[in-house]
VMD Tcl script that draws the C-alpha trace (Angstrom):
set ca {
  {5.50 16.86 -24.20}
  {4.11 13.43 -23.45}
  {0.86 12.10 -24.82}
  {-2.21 12.43 -22.64}
  {-3.25 9.34 -20.79}
  {-6.19 8.41 -18.68}
  {-5.54 6.84 -15.29}
  {-8.53 5.89 -13.21}
  {-8.40 4.29 -9.81}
  {-11.25 3.29 -7.56}
  {-10.34 3.30 -3.88}
  {-12.70 1.12 -1.89}
  {-12.26 0.51 1.80}
  {-14.08 -0.73 4.85}
  {-13.29 2.30 7.02}
  {-11.73 5.77 7.09}
  {-8.29 4.62 8.25}
  {-8.05 2.08 5.44}
  {-9.12 4.71 2.91}
  {-6.52 7.17 4.20}
  {-3.82 4.53 3.78}
  {-4.96 3.69 0.24}
  {-5.10 7.38 -0.69}
  {-1.61 7.96 0.77}
  {-0.26 5.04 -1.27}
  {-1.88 6.47 -4.39}
  {-0.34 9.88 -3.66}
  {3.08 8.23 -3.31}
  {2.66 6.61 -6.71}
  {1.60 9.94 -8.22}
  {4.55 11.71 -6.53}
  {6.95 9.29 -8.21}
  {5.30 9.79 -11.61}
  {5.53 13.54 -11.08}
  {9.22 13.30 -10.15}
  {9.96 11.57 -13.43}
  {7.89 14.05 -15.45}
  {9.26 17.14 -13.71}
  {12.84 15.91 -14.16}
  {12.29 15.11 -17.83}
  {10.39 18.29 -18.75}
  {12.03 20.75 -16.33}
  {12.97 23.14 -19.13}
  {9.42 23.20 -20.51}
  {7.43 23.50 -17.29}
  {7.05 26.47 -14.92}
  {9.22 26.52 -11.80}
  {6.27 25.99 -9.43}
  {2.48 25.85 -9.24}
  {2.04 29.55 -8.48}
  {4.40 30.74 -11.21}
  {2.62 28.37 -13.60}
  {-0.70 30.12 -13.03}
  {-2.21 26.99 -11.49}
  {-5.29 27.49 -9.35}
  {-6.83 25.24 -6.73}
  {-10.21 23.80 -7.66}
  {-12.34 21.74 -5.30}
  {-13.21 18.25 -6.50}
  {-16.50 18.06 -8.35}
  {-19.45 16.58 -6.56}
  {-20.25 12.99 -7.39}
  {-22.97 10.51 -6.63}
  {-23.59 10.00 -2.95}
  {-22.34 8.28 -0.83}
  {-18.83 8.19 -2.36}
  {-16.84 11.26 -3.35}
  {-14.96 10.94 -6.62}
  {-12.66 13.00 -8.77}
  {-10.22 12.85 -11.64}
  {-6.60 13.03 -10.56}
  {-3.95 14.80 -12.64}
  {-0.23 14.22 -12.91}
  {2.12 17.22 -13.17}
  {1.79 17.53 -16.93}
  {-2.01 17.68 -16.77}
  {-1.95 20.14 -13.85}
  {0.07 22.61 -15.92}
  {-1.94 21.96 -19.07}
  {-5.23 22.61 -17.25}
  {-3.75 25.26 -14.93}
  {-5.80 23.73 -12.14}
  {-5.77 20.94 -9.62}
  {-7.40 19.54 -6.51}
  {-5.51 18.78 -3.31}
  {-4.95 15.20 -4.56}
  {-3.14 16.65 -7.60}
  {-1.28 19.52 -5.96}
  {0.17 17.74 -2.91}
  {1.97 15.04 -4.97}
  {3.30 17.72 -7.35}
  {4.73 19.70 -4.40}
  {6.12 16.51 -2.86}
  {7.86 15.69 -6.13}
  {9.40 19.17 -6.36}
  {10.67 19.06 -2.78}
  {12.21 15.65 -3.34}
  {13.87 16.72 -6.60}
  {15.26 19.78 -4.84}
  {16.76 17.55 -2.12}
  {18.28 15.26 -4.76}
  {19.76 18.25 -6.62}
  {21.24 19.54 -3.36}
  {22.70 16.12 -2.49}
  {20.47 15.64 0.58}
  {18.69 12.62 -0.90}
  {18.97 10.17 -3.76}
  {16.87 8.54 -6.44}
  {17.46 5.14 -4.79}
  {14.23 5.38 -2.81}
  {12.68 8.36 -4.64}
  {13.84 10.56 -1.71}
  {10.86 9.39 0.37}
  {12.47 10.62 3.57}
  {12.23 14.27 2.45}
  {8.48 14.78 1.98}
  {5.33 12.73 1.66}
  {1.60 13.24 1.27}
  {-0.65 13.05 4.29}
  {-4.38 12.49 4.05}
  {-6.40 14.42 6.62}
  {-10.11 14.83 7.23}
  {-11.73 17.51 5.08}
  {-13.22 20.29 7.17}
  {-16.17 22.51 6.35}
  {-16.12 26.31 6.68}
  {-16.81 26.04 10.42}
  {-13.92 23.64 11.01}
  {-16.15 20.59 11.38}
  {-15.15 17.25 9.87}
  {-17.00 16.31 6.68}
  {-17.50 12.55 7.05}
  {-16.14 10.59 4.09}
  {-14.21 13.55 2.62}
  {-10.45 13.98 2.79}
  {-7.72 16.53 2.14}
  {-4.19 15.87 0.86}
  {-1.26 17.99 2.01}
  {2.52 17.64 2.29}
  {4.44 16.64 5.41}
  {8.18 17.29 5.61}
  {10.85 15.41 7.52}
  {11.26 18.33 9.94}
  {7.62 17.93 11.05}
  {6.31 20.96 9.18}
  {3.48 20.86 6.66}
  {2.86 22.58 3.33}
  {-0.57 22.89 1.79}
  {-0.35 24.01 -1.83}
  {-4.15 24.09 -2.07}
  {-4.36 26.73 0.65}
  {-1.35 28.64 -0.75}
  {-2.96 28.89 -4.18}
  {-6.25 30.07 -2.67}
  {-4.63 32.68 -0.42}
  {-1.95 33.87 -2.87}
  {-3.01 32.98 -6.41}
  {-0.23 33.38 -8.97}
  {2.45 33.77 -6.29}
  {5.71 31.84 -6.39}
  {6.05 28.96 -3.95}
  {9.21 30.60 -2.53}
  {11.37 28.10 -0.65}
  {9.38 25.24 -2.15}
  {10.32 26.51 -5.63}
  {13.55 25.16 -7.05}
  {14.11 27.78 -9.77}
  {16.58 29.83 -7.74}
  {15.14 33.07 -9.06}
  {13.14 34.02 -5.99}
  {14.40 35.51 -2.75}
}
mol new
graphics top color blue
foreach p $ca { graphics top sphere $p radius 0.5 }
foreach p [lrange $ca 0 end-1] q [lrange $ca 1 end] { graphics top cylinder $p $q radius 0.2 }
display resetview
């Protein structure tokens, strides 16, 4: 597979809305990278996060007041068998888009952006209260539904992603 690379990005913004927009743009860039990697290495990679033994890991704590984390592309997710929401949502987005392209419902012309995209929501604590300055990435689909691979991997570790999996071997 490809050589490891280090990609670091510092998102700095004046307010929460601006940060959400920057994070969503970053997730779109990572989704496109993942689409290229997943298409190129489809025979070497597992069919989905669950079948690949990937587990959700929360981002590590960093110096206050700004949260920080490393972000992995698809190849690093499968190598490490772990990812945060900012890793897992773009991987799922990429898989859903590739599935739509394979089925003829979308094309590479615009990276099938109309199929699925990452949304950045407020991170909630265990009581459902907003954690100021912390965010959560998940996947929104064109039909208005959402998928959250982070939650799926926590609730059903090692389970196939089912309809979100493009391997065709799951009912």
